[in-house]
C-alpha positions as CSV (number, residue, x, y, z in Angstrom):
1,M,9.6,23.3,-3.6
2,I,9.3,20.1,-5.8
3,D,7.3,17.4,-4.1
4,P,10.0,15.1,-2.5
5,A,7.9,11.9,-3.1
6,Q,7.6,12.7,-6.8
7,R,11.3,13.5,-7.1
8,L,12.3,10.3,-5.3
9,L,10.0,8.2,-7.4
10,A,11.6,9.6,-10.6
11,D,15.0,8.7,-9.1
12,L,13.8,5.2,-8.4
13,D,12.5,4.8,-12.0
14,T,16.1,5.7,-13.2
15,I,17.6,3.2,-10.8
16,V,15.4,0.2,-11.7
17,G,15.5,1.0,-15.4
18,I,18.9,-0.6,-15.8
19,H,17.5,-4.1,-14.9
20,R,14.5,-6.0,-16.3
21,G,11.9,-7.5,-14.0
22,F,12.0,-4.6,-11.4
23,R,9.6,-1.7,-11.2
24,A,9.6,1.3,-8.9
25,H,6.2,1.2,-7.2
26,G,5.9,4.2,-5.0
27,A,7.5,6.8,-2.6
28,A,6.0,8.5,0.4
29,V,7.0,11.0,3.1
30,L,5.4,10.7,6.5
31,E,5.2,13.0,9.5
32,G,4.7,10.6,12.4
33,D,2.1,8.2,11.1
34,E,0.6,10.8,8.7
35,V,1.4,10.6,5.0
36,V,2.3,14.2,3.8
37,A,3.6,13.4,0.3
38,L,2.7,10.5,-1.9
39,A,3.7,9.4,-5.4
40,G,2.9,6.1,-7.1
41,F,1.3,3.2,-5.3
42,C,-2.1,1.9,-6.4
43,G,-5.5,0.9,-5.1
44,M,-4.0,-2.1,-3.2
45,T,-1.0,-0.3,-1.6
46,L,-1.9,3.3,-0.8
47,A,-2.3,2.6,3.0
48,A,0.8,0.4,3.2
49,P,3.3,3.2,4.1
50,G,1.3,4.4,7.1
51,A,0.5,0.9,8.2
52,I,4.1,-0.2,8.2
53,R,5.3,3.1,9.8
54,K,2.9,2.5,12.8
55,L,4.7,-0.8,13.4
56,M,8.0,1.1,13.8
57,N,6.9,3.6,16.5
58,N,9.2,1.9,19.0
59,A,12.2,2.0,16.7
60,A,15.2,4.3,17.3
61,S,14.9,7.9,16.2
62,A,18.3,7.9,14.4
63,V,18.4,7.4,10.7
64,M,18.1,3.7,10.0
65,L,16.5,1.4,7.4
66,A,13.8,-1.2,7.6
67,L,12.7,-3.6,4.9
68,T,9.6,-5.8,4.6
69,N,7.5,-7.6,2.0
70,D,5.4,-9.3,4.6
71,P,1.6,-9.0,3.9
72,Y,1.0,-9.3,7.7
73,A,3.1,-6.2,8.3
74,G,0.8,-3.9,6.3
75,G,1.6,-4.7,2.7
76,S,-0.4,-6.6,0.2
77,R,1.9,-9.0,-1.7
78,L,5.2,-10.8,-1.2
79,N,6.5,-9.4,-4.5
80,H,6.3,-5.8,-3.2
81,I,9.2,-4.9,-1.0
82,F,8.9,-1.7,1.2
83,M,11.9,0.2,2.5
84,I,11.5,2.7,5.4
85,G,14.1,5.3,6.3
86,L,13.7,7.2,9.6
87,A,14.9,10.7,10.4
88,G,13.4,11.8,13.7
89,S,9.7,12.2,13.4
90,R,9.8,12.1,9.6
91,S,10.3,9.0,7.5
92,V,10.5,8.0,3.8
93,V,8.9,4.9,2.4
94,T,9.8,3.5,-1.0
95,A,8.4,0.4,-2.7
96,L,9.6,-1.9,-5.4
97,A,7.7,-4.5,-7.4
98,F,9.6,-7.6,-8.4
99,R,8.8,-10.2,-11.1
100,D,9.9,-13.1,-8.9
101,F,10.5,-11.8,-5.5
102,G,7.8,-13.6,-3.5
103,A,5.2,-16.2,-4.1
104,M,5.1,-17.8,-7.5
105,R,1.6,-19.4,-7.2
106,K,-1.6,-17.7,-6.4
107,D,-2.7,-20.3,-3.9
108,V,0.4,-19.9,-1.8
109,F,-1.4,-18.4,1.2
110,R,-4.6,-20.4,0.9
111,H,-2.8,-23.7,1.3
112,R,-0.2,-22.4,3.7
113,A,2.6,-23.8,1.6
114,E,4.9,-20.8,1.2
115,T,7.8,-22.7,2.6
116,F,7.7,-25.1,-0.3
117,H,7.4,-22.6,-3.1
118,E,9.9,-20.2,-4.6
119,G,9.7,-16.9,-2.6
120,L,11.2,-15.0,0.3
121,A,9.2,-13.3,3.1
122,L,11.0,-10.6,5.0
123,S,9.4,-9.6,8.3
124,L,9.9,-6.0,9.4
125,L,13.7,-6.0,9.4
126,C,15.6,-3.1,10.8
127,V,19.1,-2.8,9.3
128,D,22.2,-0.6,9.8
129,W,22.8,-0.1,6.1
130,K,26.3,1.3,6.8
131,G,27.3,-1.8,8.8
132,P,27.9,-5.5,8.1
133,E,24.2,-6.3,8.3
134,R,23.7,-4.7,4.9
135,D,25.8,-7.4,3.1
136,V,24.1,-10.2,5.0
137,V,20.6,-9.0,4.0
138,L,21.6,-8.4,0.4
139,S,23.1,-11.9,0.1
140,V,20.0,-13.6,1.5
141,I,17.8,-11.8,-1.0
142,A,20.2,-12.5,-3.9
143,T,20.1,-16.2,-3.2
144,N,16.3,-16.4,-3.2
145,V,15.5,-14.8,-6.5
146,R,16.3,-15.8,-10.1
147,D,18.5,-12.8,-10.9
148,G,20.3,-12.3,-7.7
149,H,22.9,-10.0,-9.0
150,A,20.3,-7.6,-10.3
151,A,18.2,-7.8,-7.1
152,R,21.2,-7.0,-5.0
153,D,22.1,-4.0,-7.1
154,V,18.6,-2.6,-7.3
155,I,17.8,-3.0,-3.6
156,D,21.1,-1.5,-2.5
157,R,20.7,1.5,-4.8
158,V,17.1,2.0,-3.6
159,A,18.0,1.7,0.0
160,L,20.7,4.3,-0.4
161,A,18.3,6.6,-2.2
162,T,15.7,6.2,0.6
163,L,18.3,7.1,3.2
164,N,19.6,10.0,1.2
165,A,16.1,11.3,0.8
166,C,15.7,11.3,4.6
167,S,18.6,13.7,5.0
168,S,16.8,16.3,2.8
169,L,13.5,16.3,4.6
170,A,14.3,19.2,6.9
171,A,13.6,21.7,4.1
172,F,10.3,20.1,3.1
173,E,7.2,21.9,4.2
174,P,3.9,20.0,3.5
175,Q,1.3,21.8,1.6
176,C,-1.8,23.0,3.5
177,A,-4.8,20.7,3.2
178,P,-7.5,21.9,0.9
179,A,-10.9,23.0,2.3
180,M,-13.1,20.0,2.9
181,P,-16.6,19.8,1.4
182,R,-19.3,20.7,3.9
183,I,-21.4,17.6,3.6
184,L,-23.4,15.7,6.3
185,G,-25.2,12.6,5.6
186,R,-25.2,8.8,5.1
187,A,-25.2,6.9,1.9
188,D,-25.0,3.2,0.8
189,G,-22.9,1.6,-2.0
190,R,-22.7,-1.9,-3.4
191,A,-20.4,-3.7,-5.7
192,I,-20.2,-7.3,-6.9
193,V,-17.2,-9.4,-6.1
194,D,-18.1,-12.6,-7.8
195,E,-21.3,-13.0,-9.8
196,S,-21.0,-16.8,-9.8
197,N,-21.6,-17.1,-6.0
198,G,-23.4,-13.9,-5.3
199,A,-20.6,-12.3,-3.4
200,A,-20.9,-8.5,-3.0
201,I,-19.5,-5.7,-0.9
202,D,-21.9,-3.3,0.9
203,A,-20.5,0.1,1.9
204,V,-22.1,2.6,4.3
205,F,-20.5,6.0,4.2
206,D,-21.4,8.2,7.2
207,T,-20.2,11.8,8.0
208,G,-22.0,12.0,11.3
209,G,-19.1,11.0,13.6
210,G,-16.2,11.9,11.2
211,W,-15.6,10.5,7.8
212,R,-16.2,6.8,8.1
213,V,-17.0,3.9,5.7
214,T,-18.2,0.6,6.9
215,L,-17.6,-2.4,4.6
216,K,-19.5,-5.6,4.9
217,L,-19.2,-8.8,2.8
218,D,-22.5,-10.1,1.7
219,N,-22.1,-13.7,0.5
220,R,-23.7,-17.0,1.4
221,N,-20.4,-18.8,0.9
222,V,-17.7,-16.6,2.4
223,A,-15.1,-19.4,2.0
224,E,-15.1,-19.0,-1.7
225,V,-14.1,-15.3,-1.5
226,A,-10.4,-14.6,-1.4
227,R,-9.4,-12.2,1.4
228,C,-7.0,-9.2,1.5
229,S,-5.0,-7.6,4.2
230,S,-6.5,-4.7,6.1
231,S,-4.0,-2.4,4.4
232,A,-5.2,-3.4,1.0
233,I,-8.9,-2.9,1.9
234,A,-8.0,0.5,3.5
235,S,-6.1,1.4,0.3
236,A,-9.1,0.5,-1.9
237,A,-11.7,2.4,0.2
238,T,-9.4,5.4,0.4
239,L,-9.0,5.6,-3.3
240,G,-12.8,5.4,-3.7
241,F,-13.3,8.1,-1.2
242,A,-10.6,10.3,-2.9
243,D,-12.1,9.8,-6.3
244,G,-15.6,10.3,-5.2
245,F,-14.8,13.7,-3.6
246,G,-12.0,14.7,-5.9
247,L,-9.6,15.0,-3.0
248,P,-5.8,14.5,-2.8
249,L,-4.8,11.0,-1.7
250,T,-2.6,12.4,1.1
251,V,-5.6,14.2,2.6
252,S,-7.9,11.2,2.2
253,L,-5.5,8.8,3.9
254,G,-5.5,10.9,7.0
255,L,-9.2,11.6,6.9
256,L,-11.1,8.4,6.2
257,N,-11.7,5.8,8.9
258,V,-12.3,2.4,7.3
259,E,-14.1,-0.3,9.2
260,D,-13.6,-3.8,7.7
261,A,-14.2,-6.2,10.5
262,D,-15.7,-8.9,8.3
263,V,-14.0,-8.1,5.1
264,A,-10.2,-8.1,5.6
265,A,-8.4,-11.1,6.8
266,E,-5.9,-11.2,9.6
267,A,-3.9,-13.7,7.5
268,P,-4.2,-12.3,4.0
269,E,-4.9,-15.1,1.5
270,A,-4.5,-15.6,-2.2
271,V,-1.8,-13.3,-3.6
272,G,-3.5,-12.6,-6.9
273,E,-7.1,-13.5,-6.1
274,G,-7.7,-10.8,-3.5
275,T,-7.8,-8.1,-6.2
276,P,-11.5,-8.6,-7.0
277,L,-12.4,-8.1,-3.4
278,A,-10.3,-5.0,-3.1
279,Y,-11.7,-3.5,-6.3
280,A,-15.2,-4.2,-5.1
281,C,-14.4,-2.2,-1.9
282,Y,-13.2,0.6,-4.1
283,R,-16.4,0.6,-6.2
284,A,-18.8,0.3,-3.3
285,T,-17.1,3.2,-1.4
286,F,-17.0,5.3,-4.5
287,D,-20.7,4.7,-5.1
288,A,-21.6,5.7,-1.6
289,V,-19.4,8.8,-1.5
290,R,-20.5,10.0,-4.9
291,K,-24.2,10.1,-3.7
292,L,-23.2,12.8,-1.2
293,S,-20.5,14.6,-3.2
294,N,-22.5,15.5,-6.3
295,K,-19.5,14.6,-8.5
296,T,-20.1,13.2,-12.0
297,S,-16.7,11.7,-12.7
298,P,-16.7,7.9,-13.4
299,P,-14.9,5.4,-11.2
300,R,-11.7,3.8,-12.3
301,D,-11.7,0.5,-14.1
302,E,-9.7,-2.4,-12.6
303,V,-6.7,-1.7,-14.8
304,L,-6.4,1.9,-13.5
305,F,-7.2,0.7,-10.0
306,L,-4.1,-1.5,-10.1
307,A,-1.9,1.0,-12.0
308,R,0.7,3.1,-10.3
309,G,-0.7,6.6,-9.6
């Protein structure tokens, strides 16, 4: 059977292709909190579907739709909007990237001035898309972006595609996970965040008590280093783990435990400036993992790290 996430992402590309300023960013299928199919996303957003889905464990089991672009709710940036359709224990997550849906200045979080800048933050919002709430949500979004007509059309079409994908999940059987490499050990990795102030990320990868990476920020002036959400840090480390071992991302997301106590911020700062920190987490994790994997493939550069997979 064709991967439902790949098929859905292709449908999203067609939907958004009729309007400028919108991009389909990713699609995922989850069984409970576990990602079983994944298409698109990038080194900043791979963990977002699972993080957002965990917040909905108390939601109704009937098919419904939730929307969010709130970095506190597991995403990474205001200009990425996630839609989650539920169908029993399974769910579908789609993501869109907008040119102007969200903060327009990179310092918006750092100075806590989002109220005074163009942008719209949607907390995790559960909506009956077949009821009157749909029109209310679409109208609010349309009045808070430059091309409101296009935003309304794109979001409505993607929402319906997300819900329609939920109805076809019963026939989907996830592929069996590949055999894991039999490796035991511990290795260190390190990557520079900012050479000007000596900021670096240290990663310790340990297979002794499961597959775990511990990330630590090494910097004398931590205030100068922009922070990311925990979801973005987990995404970056997971991509480094997957690349280092040559494993599918769906397997890696369910396997790696990322500890980031002093790296990620509870209140994610700096919409654009957090990328160097996340990329450093990727490189440090990749470096540590590759020492145990015996792989010779090179890491991704920053462009590929941020590109849709």
